[in-house]
Structure formats: C-alpha cells, structure tokens
C-alpha positions as CSV (number, residue, x, y, z in Angstrom):
1,M,-224.6,-72.5,-38.3
2,T,-223.0,-69.6,-36.3
3,S,-224.8,-66.6,-35.4
4,T,-223.1,-63.0,-34.2
5,L,-223.9,-61.8,-31.0
6,Y,-224.7,-58.3,-30.3
7,K,-224.0,-55.8,-27.2
8,S,-226.7,-53.7,-26.2
9,L,-227.2,-50.0,-25.5
10,F,-229.8,-48.6,-23.5
11,I,-231.0,-45.0,-23.7
12,L,-232.8,-43.6,-20.5
13,S,-234.5,-40.5,-20.8
14,A,-235.9,-39.9,-17.2
15,L,-238.5,-37.2,-16.2
16,S,-238.8,-36.1,-12.7
17,F,-237.6,-35.1,-9.3
18,C,-234.0,-34.6,-9.4
19,V,-230.7,-33.3,-8.1
20,S,-227.9,-33.3,-11.0
21,Q,-224.1,-32.3,-11.0
22,T,-222.3,-31.3,-13.8
23,S,-218.8,-31.4,-14.7
24,N,-216.5,-28.5,-15.7
25,Q,-213.4,-30.7,-17.1
26,D,-211.0,-28.7,-19.3
27,L,-211.3,-30.8,-22.2
28,H,-209.5,-28.3,-24.6
29,L,-212.1,-28.2,-27.1
30,P,-214.0,-25.1,-29.0
31,K,-215.9,-23.2,-26.4
32,P,-217.8,-20.3,-28.1
33,T,-218.3,-16.9,-27.5
34,D,-221.4,-15.4,-25.7
35,E,-222.5,-14.3,-28.8
36,E,-221.9,-17.8,-30.5
37,E,-223.8,-19.1,-28.1
38,N,-226.8,-17.3,-28.1
39,S,-226.7,-17.5,-32.4
40,I,-226.1,-21.4,-31.6
41,Y,-228.9,-21.9,-29.9
42,R,-231.6,-20.0,-31.3
43,K,-230.8,-21.9,-34.5
44,L,-231.5,-25.0,-32.5
45,A,-234.5,-24.0,-30.2
46,P,-236.7,-24.5,-33.4
47,V,-236.1,-27.7,-34.4
48,N,-236.0,-28.9,-30.8
49,V,-240.0,-27.7,-30.7
50,D,-240.9,-29.1,-34.0
51,F,-238.9,-32.5,-32.9
52,A,-241.4,-32.6,-29.8
53,F,-244.5,-32.0,-31.4
54,R,-243.6,-34.8,-33.9
55,I,-243.0,-36.9,-31.3
56,Y,-245.9,-35.7,-29.6
57,K,-248.4,-36.4,-32.0
58,N,-247.0,-39.9,-32.7
59,L,-247.7,-40.8,-29.0
60,I,-251.4,-39.6,-29.1
61,S,-251.9,-41.2,-32.5
62,R,-250.9,-44.6,-31.1
63,A,-252.6,-44.4,-27.8
64,P,-255.8,-42.2,-28.1
65,D,-257.7,-42.9,-25.4
66,R,-254.7,-43.3,-22.6
67,N,-252.6,-40.3,-20.7
68,I,-249.5,-39.0,-22.5
69,F,-246.6,-36.9,-20.5
70,I,-243.5,-36.8,-22.2
71,S,-240.2,-34.1,-21.7
72,P,-239.4,-34.0,-25.8
73,V,-236.4,-32.1,-25.0
74,S,-235.1,-35.0,-22.6
75,I,-235.2,-37.3,-25.3
76,S,-233.8,-35.1,-28.1
77,M,-230.8,-34.3,-26.0
78,S,-229.9,-38.4,-25.4
79,L,-230.3,-39.3,-29.3
80,A,-228.0,-36.3,-29.8
81,M,-225.8,-37.6,-27.1
82,L,-225.7,-41.1,-28.5
83,S,-224.7,-39.2,-32.7
84,L,-221.8,-38.3,-30.8
85,G,-221.2,-41.8,-31.1
86,A,-222.4,-43.1,-34.2
87,R,-221.1,-43.3,-38.2
88,S,-222.4,-43.2,-41.6
89,T,-226.2,-43.5,-42.5
90,T,-226.5,-44.4,-38.7
91,R,-225.8,-40.8,-37.6
92,T,-227.7,-39.2,-40.7
93,Q,-230.5,-40.8,-39.0
94,L,-230.5,-40.0,-36.0
95,L,-229.8,-36.7,-36.4
96,E,-232.5,-36.1,-39.4
97,G,-235.1,-38.0,-37.2
98,L,-234.5,-35.6,-34.9
99,G,-235.3,-32.7,-37.4
100,F,-231.9,-31.2,-38.3
101,N,-231.1,-30.2,-41.8
102,L,-227.2,-31.3,-42.4
103,T,-226.5,-29.0,-45.1
104,E,-227.4,-25.9,-43.3
105,T,-226.2,-27.3,-39.4
106,S,-223.3,-28.7,-38.6
107,D,-222.8,-31.2,-35.9
108,L,-220.4,-28.8,-34.2
109,E,-223.6,-26.1,-33.7
110,I,-225.8,-28.9,-32.9
111,H,-223.4,-30.5,-30.2
112,Q,-222.9,-26.7,-28.6
113,G,-226.3,-25.5,-28.8
114,F,-227.7,-28.7,-26.2
115,Q,-224.5,-28.2,-24.1
116,N,-225.5,-24.0,-24.0
117,L,-229.6,-25.7,-23.1
118,I,-227.3,-27.7,-20.3
119,H,-226.0,-24.4,-19.1
120,L,-229.4,-22.0,-19.9
121,F,-231.2,-24.8,-18.2
122,N,-228.8,-25.2,-14.7
123,N,-227.4,-21.4,-14.4
124,S,-230.7,-19.3,-15.2
125,D,-232.2,-17.4,-12.1
126,T,-235.8,-17.1,-13.3
127,G,-237.4,-18.0,-10.3
128,L,-238.2,-22.1,-11.6
129,E,-236.4,-25.3,-9.7
130,M,-234.9,-26.3,-13.1
131,N,-232.1,-28.8,-13.8
132,M,-231.2,-31.3,-16.8
133,A,-228.1,-33.7,-16.6
134,N,-226.5,-36.6,-17.6
135,A,-225.2,-39.9,-17.0
136,L,-223.6,-43.2,-18.3
137,F,-222.9,-46.6,-17.5
138,L,-220.3,-48.6,-19.0
139,D,-219.5,-51.5,-19.5
140,S,-216.2,-52.4,-17.5
141,Q,-215.1,-55.2,-19.5
142,L,-214.9,-52.9,-22.7
143,E,-212.7,-50.2,-24.2
144,F,-214.6,-47.3,-25.1
145,M,-213.3,-44.2,-28.0
146,E,-211.5,-41.6,-25.9
147,T,-212.8,-39.3,-28.6
148,F,-216.9,-40.6,-27.6
149,M,-215.8,-40.0,-23.7
150,T,-214.2,-36.5,-24.2
151,E,-216.9,-34.7,-26.3
152,V,-220.2,-36.5,-24.4
153,K,-218.3,-35.2,-21.0
154,H,-217.4,-32.0,-22.9
155,Y,-221.0,-31.3,-24.2
156,Y,-223.2,-32.8,-22.5
157,S,-222.1,-32.7,-18.8
158,V,-222.2,-36.5,-18.2
159,E,-221.3,-38.3,-15.1
160,V,-219.8,-41.5,-16.0
161,F,-219.5,-45.2,-14.0
162,S,-217.8,-48.2,-14.5
163,T,-220.4,-51.4,-14.5
164,D,-219.9,-54.9,-14.4
165,F,-223.1,-56.1,-16.5
166,K,-222.3,-59.6,-16.1
167,N,-223.6,-59.3,-12.9
168,S,-226.9,-58.2,-14.6
169,T,-228.3,-58.5,-10.7
170,R,-226.0,-56.0,-9.2
171,A,-225.5,-53.7,-12.5
172,K,-229.2,-53.4,-12.4
173,K,-229.4,-52.4,-8.7
174,Q,-226.5,-49.9,-9.5
175,V,-228.6,-48.3,-12.0
176,N,-231.9,-48.5,-10.4
177,D,-231.0,-47.3,-7.1
178,F,-229.3,-44.2,-9.6
179,V,-232.0,-43.2,-11.0
180,K,-234.2,-43.5,-7.6
181,N,-231.7,-41.0,-5.9
182,K,-231.1,-39.0,-8.4
183,T,-235.4,-38.5,-8.8
184,L,-236.2,-38.7,-5.3
185,G,-238.1,-41.9,-5.2
186,K,-240.5,-41.5,-7.8
187,V,-238.9,-43.4,-10.6
188,D,-238.3,-46.8,-8.9
189,Q,-237.1,-50.3,-9.9
190,L,-236.5,-48.3,-14.0
191,F,-235.3,-51.7,-14.7
192,K,-237.0,-55.3,-14.2
193,E,-234.1,-56.8,-16.3
194,L,-230.9,-56.2,-17.3
195,D,-229.4,-58.3,-20.6
196,R,-225.9,-59.3,-19.4
197,E,-224.8,-58.2,-22.9
198,T,-225.5,-55.0,-22.3
199,M,-222.4,-52.5,-22.8
200,L,-224.2,-49.3,-22.3
201,I,-227.0,-47.2,-20.7
202,L,-227.6,-43.6,-21.1
203,I,-229.7,-41.5,-19.1
204,N,-231.0,-38.1,-19.4
205,Y,-232.8,-36.4,-16.6
206,I,-234.9,-33.6,-16.0
207,F,-236.0,-31.7,-12.3
208,F,-239.0,-29.1,-13.0
209,K,-240.5,-27.6,-10.3
210,G,-243.1,-24.4,-11.0
211,S,-245.2,-22.6,-8.9
212,W,-247.9,-20.6,-10.4
213,A,-247.4,-16.7,-10.4
214,K,-251.2,-16.9,-9.3
215,P,-251.9,-19.5,-6.9
216,F,-255.1,-21.2,-6.7
217,N,-256.8,-21.2,-2.9
218,P,-256.8,-25.0,-1.3
219,N,-260.4,-23.8,0.3
220,D,-261.5,-23.6,-3.0
221,T,-260.8,-27.1,-4.4
222,K,-263.9,-29.3,-4.6
223,M,-264.6,-32.9,-5.5
224,Q,-266.4,-32.9,-9.1
225,K,-266.7,-34.9,-12.1
226,F,-263.9,-35.4,-14.8
227,Y,-266.0,-36.8,-18.1
228,T,-263.7,-39.5,-19.7
229,S,-265.8,-39.9,-22.0
230,K,-269.6,-38.4,-23.4
231,N,-271.1,-41.3,-20.6
232,I,-268.6,-42.0,-18.2
233,S,-267.0,-40.1,-15.4
234,V,-264.6,-40.1,-12.0
235,D,-264.9,-37.8,-9.1
236,V,-261.9,-35.6,-9.0
237,L,-260.4,-32.6,-6.7
238,M,-261.6,-29.5,-9.0
239,M,-259.2,-26.7,-8.7
240,F,-260.7,-23.1,-8.6
241,Q,-260.2,-19.6,-9.0
242,S,-261.9,-15.9,-10.2
243,R,-259.6,-13.8,-11.3
244,S,-257.5,-12.1,-14.3
245,N,-256.4,-14.9,-16.1
246,K,-255.4,-15.1,-19.9
247,H,-257.4,-17.0,-22.8
248,L,-259.2,-16.9,-25.7
249,F,-261.7,-19.2,-27.5
250,D,-260.0,-20.1,-31.0
251,E,-262.7,-20.1,-33.5
252,E,-260.7,-21.7,-36.3
253,L,-259.9,-24.5,-34.6
254,S,-262.8,-25.1,-31.7
255,C,-261.0,-24.7,-28.7
256,T,-260.2,-22.8,-25.8
257,V,-257.1,-21.9,-24.2
258,V,-256.0,-20.6,-21.0
259,Q,-252.4,-19.3,-20.4
260,L,-251.1,-19.5,-16.6
261,E,-247.6,-18.0,-16.0
262,Y,-245.0,-19.7,-13.5
263,S,-242.8,-16.7,-11.2
264,G,-240.4,-17.0,-14.1
265,N,-240.2,-17.5,-17.2
266,A,-242.2,-21.0,-18.0
267,T,-245.8,-21.1,-19.2
268,A,-248.3,-23.6,-19.4
269,F,-250.9,-23.8,-22.3
270,F,-253.9,-25.6,-20.9
271,I,-256.0,-26.3,-24.5
272,L,-259.3,-27.4,-23.9
273,P,-261.0,-28.8,-27.2
274,D,-264.6,-28.8,-27.8
275,E,-266.3,-32.2,-28.2
276,G,-265.2,-34.4,-31.2
277,K,-262.4,-31.3,-32.0
278,M,-259.6,-33.1,-30.2
279,D,-258.2,-34.8,-33.0
280,Q,-258.2,-31.7,-35.1
281,V,-256.5,-29.2,-32.0
282,V,-253.5,-32.3,-32.0
283,A,-252.7,-32.2,-36.0
284,A,-253.0,-28.5,-35.6
285,L,-250.2,-27.8,-32.6
286,K,-246.8,-26.3,-33.8
287,R,-244.8,-23.4,-33.4
288,D,-247.0,-21.4,-35.5
289,T,-250.1,-22.1,-33.5
290,L,-248.6,-21.3,-30.2
291,S,-247.2,-18.1,-31.3
292,R,-250.6,-17.2,-32.5
293,W,-252.5,-17.7,-29.2
294,S,-249.7,-15.9,-27.5
295,H,-250.6,-12.9,-29.9
296,L,-254.3,-13.2,-29.4
297,L,-254.7,-14.4,-25.6
298,Q,-256.2,-11.6,-23.5
299,D,-255.9,-11.2,-19.7
300,R,-259.7,-11.5,-18.8
301,S,-261.6,-11.7,-15.4
302,V,-262.5,-15.7,-15.6
303,N,-263.7,-18.5,-13.4
304,L,-261.1,-21.0,-14.0
305,Y,-261.5,-25.0,-13.3
306,I,-258.9,-27.3,-13.3
307,P,-258.5,-30.8,-12.1
308,K,-255.6,-31.7,-8.9
309,F,-253.8,-34.6,-10.3
310,C,-250.6,-36.6,-10.3
311,I,-249.8,-39.1,-13.3
312,S,-246.8,-41.7,-14.1
313,E,-245.5,-42.6,-17.6
314,F,-243.6,-44.9,-18.9
315,Y,-242.7,-45.2,-22.8
316,D,-240.5,-47.6,-24.7
317,L,-239.6,-45.6,-27.6
318,E,-238.2,-47.6,-30.5
319,D,-241.4,-47.9,-32.7
320,V,-242.0,-44.1,-32.7
321,L,-238.0,-43.5,-33.3
322,R,-238.5,-45.6,-36.2
323,D,-241.7,-44.2,-37.8
324,M,-239.3,-41.0,-37.6
325,G,-236.5,-42.2,-39.6
326,M,-234.2,-44.0,-37.0
327,T,-234.1,-47.2,-38.0
328,D,-230.5,-48.6,-39.0
329,V,-229.5,-47.5,-35.0
330,F,-232.2,-51.0,-33.6
331,T,-230.5,-53.6,-36.3
332,R,-227.9,-55.3,-37.3
333,Q,-226.7,-51.9,-39.6
334,A,-226.5,-50.0,-36.5
335,D,-223.0,-48.0,-37.0
336,L,-221.8,-46.9,-33.4
337,S,-218.0,-47.3,-34.0
338,G,-217.4,-44.2,-32.4
339,I,-218.3,-45.3,-29.4
340,T,-216.2,-48.8,-29.3
341,K,-214.4,-50.9,-31.2
342,E,-216.8,-53.5,-30.3
343,A,-218.2,-54.4,-34.0
344,S,-221.3,-55.6,-33.2
345,V,-223.8,-52.9,-31.5
346,K,-226.9,-52.1,-31.5
347,L,-229.3,-49.7,-29.2
348,S,-231.7,-51.8,-27.5
349,E,-234.1,-49.6,-26.0
350,V,-235.1,-45.9,-25.5
351,L,-237.1,-45.9,-22.3
352,H,-238.9,-42.4,-21.2
353,K,-240.1,-42.2,-18.0
354,A,-242.3,-39.3,-16.7
355,V,-244.0,-37.8,-13.9
356,L,-246.4,-35.0,-13.5
357,S,-247.6,-33.6,-10.2
358,I,-250.1,-30.3,-11.0
359,D,-251.9,-28.7,-7.6
360,E,-253.0,-25.6,-6.4
361,E,-249.3,-24.4,-6.0
362,G,-248.3,-24.9,-9.3
363,M,-246.1,-28.2,-11.2
364,E,-243.7,-30.5,-10.4
365,A,-242.1,-32.4,-13.1
366,A,-240.0,-35.2,-12.9
367,A,-239.8,-34.6,-17.5
368,G,-260.4,-30.6,-21.5
369,T,-264.1,-29.8,-22.2
370,A,-265.7,-27.0,-24.1
371,L,-266.2,-23.5,-22.9
372,S,-269.4,-23.2,-20.3
373,I,-271.1,-19.5,-20.1
374,R,-273.5,-19.6,-17.5
375,V,-276.3,-16.4,-18.0
376,K,-275.6,-16.2,-14.0
377,S,-272.3,-15.6,-14.0
378,Y,-270.3,-12.0,-14.7
379,R,-267.5,-14.0,-15.5
380,P,-266.9,-16.7,-18.5
381,V,-266.3,-20.1,-16.8
382,I,-263.9,-22.5,-18.6
383,K,-263.7,-26.2,-16.5
384,F,-261.6,-28.7,-17.5
385,D,-263.7,-31.3,-16.8
386,R,-263.3,-33.9,-20.1
387,P,-259.9,-34.5,-21.9
388,F,-257.7,-32.2,-23.0
389,L,-254.1,-31.1,-23.7
390,F,-251.1,-29.2,-22.3
391,V,-247.8,-27.6,-22.9
392,V,-245.0,-26.2,-20.9
393,F,-243.0,-23.3,-22.3
394,D,-240.0,-22.0,-20.9
395,H,-239.6,-18.5,-22.8
396,F,-235.5,-18.3,-21.3
397,T,-234.5,-21.5,-24.0
398,W,-237.1,-21.3,-26.3
399,S,-237.8,-24.9,-25.0
400,S,-241.1,-26.9,-24.9
401,L,-240.1,-28.5,-21.8
402,F,-243.3,-30.5,-21.4
403,L,-246.1,-32.0,-23.4
404,G,-249.0,-33.6,-22.0
405,K,-252.5,-34.9,-22.8
406,I,-254.9,-35.6,-19.8
407,V,-257.8,-38.5,-20.5
408,N,-258.0,-39.5,-17.1
409,P,-256.7,-37.9,-14.3
410,H,-256.6,-41.1,-12.1
411,T,-254.9,-43.1,-14.2
412,S,-251.0,-43.6,-15.5
413,A,-250.7,-46.7,-17.9
414,S,-247.3,-47.8,-19.7
415,T,-246.3,-49.4,-22.8
C-alpha cells in the first residue's frame, strides 16, 4: 500500500514582550491613499472584533474552569497571511471562518486592511508601547511561489528565514531562539519537537506595554483572599485605589463593569459577573455590549480592588478553528498550492502563546466577584476576589487587543 507524505505547515501566534522590525521593500503592489486606508480598515475592524469574541467564547466553553488569555488580532492576522497561499475551498473556509463576507469584501481589501493595522500599531504615537510583526521560516530545499513571497512581504512586512528542517534539532533551535529573543525570554522552548517534514513556520508576535492613566500605589497592595469557587480560596496580592473611576452595574446582565484607561488610546474593561452569572455574561459579550457599556459608564468615586498577577497560556487551536469552519486546511483536502508547487501540503498546527502581567503601574502583555457596597464606607467597594473577565481595547485601531478570563491568578495551563 502506498501512502502520501504530507509536508507540515505550522502557524505560531506568539504574544509577549518583543522588539520587531518591518520590511520596507518596494514591491510595486497597489498602495491605497490615506483616505482609502482609513475606509479599508474601518471595514475590517468590526469583523476582527466579532472573530475575537467567537474564538474567546469557544475557548471558554472548552475549559470553563481555567484561565484564558489570548490576542485575537494576532491569531486572525496569522490566518489571513496563510490565506494568501490558499486556493479554492481552503481559501474560502479560512476567510469566511475569520468572519468575512466574500461577496462584499475582496481579498485585496482584507490584506490591505491588515497591512494598515500593522502600520497603525507600529507608528502610532499614543503613549503606548505597541508593536506587531511577522516572520516566516521556509524549508531551504523547497521552491516557494514568487507571488506568495511578494504578497506576504508587502502586506504583512514579514521577516523571512531559510531553514533546514531535515536537521530538526538545529531547526528547532533556530525557531525557538528567534521567538525567545523577540519576546525577551518570555516564550522559551516553544517547540519541544519539530517534525522533519515541516516545510514552513509562520509567526505573528505582538508587544504591548501600557501604563495606567491612574496608577495604583504599591504601598496599598496587600495580601488578600481570592475565591476560585464558593468554598475554595487562594492568597493573592490585591491592588487598591480609592478614587474616581468609570464603572457601572449592568442590571440586565447581572455584572459590574470597571473601565481603566491607559496613557494613550487603550482601555481595559474589567467585568465582574454576579455569583452564578458567568455563563450569561460570557454569552452576551459582543461589539454592541461594549458599545453600550461605553455610553453608560459614569466616572464616580469607588474603592477598587484588583489582583496583581502574571499568567502564561498556551493553545493548540486546531479544534477551535475546525469548529469555526476551517476544516480542509488540516486535511488531505488542503489546497495550499499558492505557497509551493509541492502537492501534498497541509496545516499541521496553529499554536498561540500568550503572557500577561498586571501590576500597579499597568499591564504588560507579550498578546470576579459581585459588587459589594459597605454601609460604613462613603464610597462603593468593587472587589475582584472571584473569577472575572477583561477586555483590552485600542480606540486608535478599533481592535480588541486582548481578551481574558481569570479563574485563579496563581495558575497557568496549557492545552
């Protein structure tokens, strides 16, 4: 019996601390005007936000009792890059899985939209440290399609590296060292093993460092209880501030929302479901919900407690993406003929690594409890001492940068 040898293609979406570079090659491809760029990205942004909440909810449903932390925009950009080399049904599934209506939005608009997003991330002077970039490791023995190479460099500013995957030990070290360097050591030994049949590894990485517009005083941080469930608690360092912050209680969803601003255009929403209402709140998260909260939030005095923590999460997203309609790319039906003339190519893994640190000064990313009001206090008390959700949103790019769920500030898990 004969068998077909399938080459493996990996996608890594690494979120952590990094320093990135972009390519400025003149590839003579269509360049939109500033007005066109603005229009193109505004068309792309809501699709990216909708995809963000779909993949977020899928991950939560698979592991309701674990921490979740992802950078959806990093994942969607990686898959959009791959679609440049996909053909027929494989291409359609990738782009429709990302949420694009292909009768209304052309491939050119999609890739120009992501191109503009990278430009906005890397060139915005907003008081935030934020960079995004992409890298491609290619099998040195294979011939890749010139059109794919040209377009992926043009639209996604990719750094390209030639790699001898037959020497899997050396190739693994090359890729791991690159990721470790770009994430300042936060993502180490990403690949424990690397298949000799690997032909391509595509990487997207994002760096974000935000400082709170109203920092917490470290002298007010004290050890307190965080309840992972009704009867189980862990000791955590709990930050505190007593001042004016935007917040509200959503009676419809039974949750408390606190908005903390960064110095710049980014905003963090911290969401505290009432006891037993976590699933209800997660199900309701969408663009319209964030928009409604933004209009209803009021800046009022509050005693606010938020845990100080650092988490690291790692995902293999194949099953999640299959649920979202991206099936062929993982099978023998995959048509990635736009990448290489090699006939037997399929996607092997989509890996996503995310690292987050929240402290008194702000948040670094490399990608609750009910409202309590104490009669003796002049200010309402909002204390995040049980599982909660958070969203980091960038006004400048209209992007959901990071989505998270904290069940236990002390644990990190992998799938």
